[in-house]
C-alpha distance (Angstrom), angle and dihedral (degrees) to the residues before:
residue distance angle dihedral
M1 . . .
R2 3.78 . .
N3 3.76 121.7 .
T4 3.80 113.9 -134.5
A5 3.71 132.1 -166.1
A6 3.79 92.6 -126.2
N7 3.80 88.9 62.2
T8 3.82 92.9 51.1
V9 3.82 97.4 42.9
L10 3.81 93.7 48.4
G11 3.75 103.3 20.9
N12 3.78 149.1 30.8
I13 3.75 142.8 -57.2
V14 3.78 113.7 -128.0
L15 3.82 124.2 -159.5
T16 3.72 118.4 -161.1
G17 3.82 134.1 167.3
F18 3.75 143.1 109.7
M19 3.79 120.2 -42.4
G20 3.75 111.7 -82.1
T21 3.79 97.6 28.0
G22 3.80 91.6 114.9
K23 3.80 102.3 -102.0
S24 3.79 95.4 147.1
T25 3.81 95.8 40.4
V26 3.80 93.0 47.1
G27 3.80 91.1 39.6
H28 3.84 92.7 57.0
A29 3.81 91.1 47.6
L30 3.80 92.7 47.1
A31 3.83 94.5 47.2
N32 3.86 88.7 50.7
R33 3.80 90.4 50.0
L34 3.77 94.6 49.1
G35 3.75 99.8 35.0
F36 3.81 91.7 -117.8
D37 3.80 127.0 136.9
F38 3.81 116.3 -105.0
V39 3.84 123.3 -131.5
D40 3.79 124.8 -178.0
T41 3.81 105.9 -162.5
D42 3.79 93.0 -153.3
A43 3.79 91.3 52.0
L44 3.77 91.2 47.4
I45 3.85 91.0 50.7
E46 3.78 91.3 48.7
A47 3.81 91.9 49.9
R48 3.80 90.1 53.5
H49 3.82 103.9 33.6
G50 3.79 109.8 18.4
S51 3.77 130.9 -104.0
I52 3.78 118.6 -18.4
P53 3.85 93.2 -127.1
E54 3.79 87.3 53.9
I55 3.77 94.0 49.0
F56 3.85 88.9 50.2
A57 3.82 92.1 47.1
T58 3.86 97.8 44.9
Q59 3.86 103.6 28.9
G60 3.77 103.9 20.3
E61 3.79 133.6 -125.0
A62 3.84 94.2 -72.1
A63 3.77 91.0 59.4
F64 3.77 90.7 48.4
R65 3.84 90.5 51.7
D66 3.76 89.7 50.7
I67 3.82 89.6 53.7
E68 3.80 89.0 50.0
H69 3.79 90.6 54.2
E70 3.79 91.0 50.7
V71 3.84 89.2 53.2
A72 3.81 94.0 46.0
T73 3.77 90.8 50.7
E74 3.83 91.2 48.6
L75 3.84 94.9 47.4
A76 3.79 91.3 47.8
Q77 3.85 87.3 65.6
R78 3.78 91.3 59.7
T79 3.80 131.8 68.7
G80 3.75 136.8 -157.3
L81 3.81 94.5 51.7
V82 3.74 136.3 130.1
I83 3.88 102.3 -152.1
A84 3.81 123.6 -162.3
T85 3.81 106.9 -161.9
G86 3.76 131.0 -157.5
G87 3.77 113.4 -92.3
R88 3.80 95.0 -99.5
M89 3.77 101.8 28.3
L90 3.89 97.0 100.2
L91 3.76 93.0 42.8
D92 3.80 82.8 77.0
D93 3.84 104.2 84.4
R94 3.79 90.2 -146.1
N95 3.79 92.2 58.6
A96 3.81 93.5 42.4
A97 3.81 92.2 50.4
A98 3.80 91.9 47.6
L99 3.77 95.4 50.1
D100 3.84 94.7 38.2
T101 3.84 90.3 62.5
T102 3.77 92.4 67.4
G103 3.77 104.4 20.6
D104 3.78 150.7 44.6
I105 3.79 112.3 -114.1
F106 3.77 124.4 -144.4
C107 3.77 125.1 -178.1
L108 3.78 115.9 -144.6
S109 3.80 114.5 -150.6
A110 3.81 138.9 -177.1
T111 3.76 136.1 179.5
P112 3.88 117.2 -87.4
D113 3.81 89.5 -113.3
E114 3.76 92.3 52.9
L115 3.82 91.3 48.0
I116 3.72 91.9 48.5
D117 3.83 90.5 51.1
R118 3.81 91.5 47.5
L119 3.76 97.4 44.7
L120 3.80 104.8 35.1
V121 3.89 98.3 42.7
D122 3.76 93.0 63.9
E123 3.81 111.8 65.7
E124 3.81 92.7 -152.0
K125 3.78 92.5 52.3
S126 3.75 91.6 46.4
K127 3.82 89.4 62.3
R128 3.75 92.8 68.2
P129 3.84 109.0 133.9
L130 3.84 95.2 -116.1
L131 3.82 91.2 50.4
T132 3.80 97.7 51.0
V133 3.80 93.1 101.6
D134 3.79 134.4 107.3
D135 3.81 94.2 -97.0
P136 3.79 110.3 30.4
R137 3.82 92.2 172.7
Q138 3.81 91.8 58.6
R139 3.82 90.3 44.3
I140 3.76 90.7 55.6
I141 3.75 91.1 50.6
D142 3.82 92.2 47.0
L143 3.85 93.5 47.4
L144 3.82 91.0 49.9
A145 3.75 91.0 53.7
E146 3.81 92.5 44.7
R147 3.80 91.4 50.5
A148 3.78 100.1 39.8
E149 3.79 96.9 99.0
G150 3.77 93.2 47.4
Y151 3.76 94.3 49.2
G152 3.77 90.1 43.4
R153 3.84 90.4 70.7
F154 3.82 90.6 73.9
T155 3.78 135.3 66.1
Q156 3.79 106.5 -83.2
I157 3.81 123.3 -129.8
E158 3.81 116.0 -176.0
T159 3.84 115.1 -143.9
T160 3.78 102.5 178.0
D161 3.79 113.0 123.9
R162 3.85 90.9 -11.1
P163 3.77 127.8 124.4
V164 3.77 116.7 -119.5
E165 3.82 93.6 -115.5
K166 3.86 90.7 55.8
I167 3.81 90.3 52.1
V168 3.82 91.6 48.0
D169 3.85 88.9 48.6
Q170 3.81 90.4 54.2
I171 3.81 93.4 49.8
V172 3.81 90.2 47.9
E173 3.86 89.1 49.9
H174 3.84 90.0 51.9
L175 3.80 89.9 50.0
L176 3.85 90.1 51.0
D177 3.78 90.7 48.5
I178 3.80 89.8 52.2
L179 3.82 91.2 50.4
Q180 3.82 91.9 48.9
E181 3.83 91.9 45.5
D182 3.80 92.4 53.5
Q183 3.80 92.8 46.5
T184 3.85 92.5 57.3
């Protein structure tokens, strides 16, 4: 996927990546910096449909993925948003295509050890449906490997050991580069 200035000037900025990479935290800060509205797709889904673990338990993962697609399609109709997506949302080509039409997509990443620290230290975060297994550490490593190619389609932004403001600065620099590239 190629970021274009037309998407940024008229559209949205979309943050994807594995759970715990900082999409919501960075998204809030980026939205504040740019004067955009912030939308967390997981929070939006929970507000409308109940908790994500409950959706997984009662309706299954396929139903949750359908809900994600509805949200992606809806948000693609809006502009002026910084959108933090669920960790697997943009691995679905339908969702990536929808959000790419009106936004620039950035993939936040972190090392497996950093993710393990971020996700397993907090008891609430460790209750995420995909981590409710006997060995969550190995599950994180396996999921990262499984998703590497899908995440690799997007501009990568490393978050390990970096303050939020530096991450926001890097994304803004990328956006400025895109604008300059398209003007030449």
